[in-house]
N, C-alpha and C positions, 0 to 999 in steps of 0.2 A: 613841464613836460616830463622831467625825471620822475616826479611823484605819480604821474598818470601811468607811466609804464610800470613802475613798481607796484602801483595799486593793481593793475591788470594782471601782472605776473602773480601777485599774491592771491588775487581772486581765482586765477586759473589753478594755482597750486592747491587752494582750499577745495575747489570744485573737483580736481582730479583725486584728491585724498578722500573727499566724500563719496565719489563714485567707486573708488577701490574699496572703501569700507562697506558700502551697500552691497557690492558684489560679493565680498568675502562673507558678510553676515547673511546674505540671501542665497548664496549657492549652497552652502552646507546644509542648511535646513531643507532646501529643496531636494537636494540629493537624498537626504534621510527620508523625506516624504515619499520619494519615488521607490526606495528600498522598502518601506513600510507597506506600500501599496502592492508591490510584488509579493512580499511575504504574506500579506493577507490573502491575496488570491491563491497562493499555494496552500495556505492553511484551510481555505474554504473547500478546496478540491479534496484535501485530506479529511476534513469533516464529512463531507458527502460520502466518501468511501467507507468511513467508519459507521456512518448512519445506515448504509446499505447492508453492511455486515451485521449490524444490530438488528435490522428487520429480518434477516435470515434467521438469526438466532431466536427471535421472537416467534417466527413461524414454526421453527422446530419445537420450541417450548409449547406452543399452542397445540401442536400435533401430538405431543407426548401426553397431553391431558385427555386424549380420546382413547377408548378401549381397543380400537381397531389398530392404531399405531403401536400400542403396547403389545398387542398379540403379534403383530407382524415382526417387531424386533425381537420378541422373545422367541419366535420360531426361527428367524434368520440368524440371529447372533448367538443364541444360546441353545438351539436345537431342542427346545421344549414342545411338548405336546399336551393336548387336553387329556383328561383322564379316560375318555372313551375311545381314544385313538391308539393306533399302534405305530411305532416308529421303525423304520427299516434303514439299515445302513448299506449302501450299494458300494461294493469295493470296485476299484478299477480293474480292468482286465490284466492278467499277468503278462509280464514282458515276454516276448517271443524269444526263444533261444536263437543264438547266432550259430550258423553252421560254420565250423572252423575246419578248413582243408587239413588233410592228413599228411602234409608235407612239412619239411623243416621251415620254421622253427616251432611248428605246433605239434609235430609228431613226437611221440615218447621215445 
């Protein structure tokens, strides 16, 4: 009877040790897998944003290959004109003078 109880306790101890080892070896990789999955989702969002910016740059590059876009930018950014055109610079109106009352501290 003593050996049966000892055998059962030994079996229970081995079982508990095996379960603890399985949990220890299984939880850490599972946690790492969850973190990697989350990081992968974040990186996919970041890649999508970078691709959207790249598409905008590609559109700008394609637009710069056209004569119309080159002319538009030359006129707006560098104030260039065609040889048969005249350029005029329109000045802003002068600032209106403020009427200063002739009393102290403004009077001489």
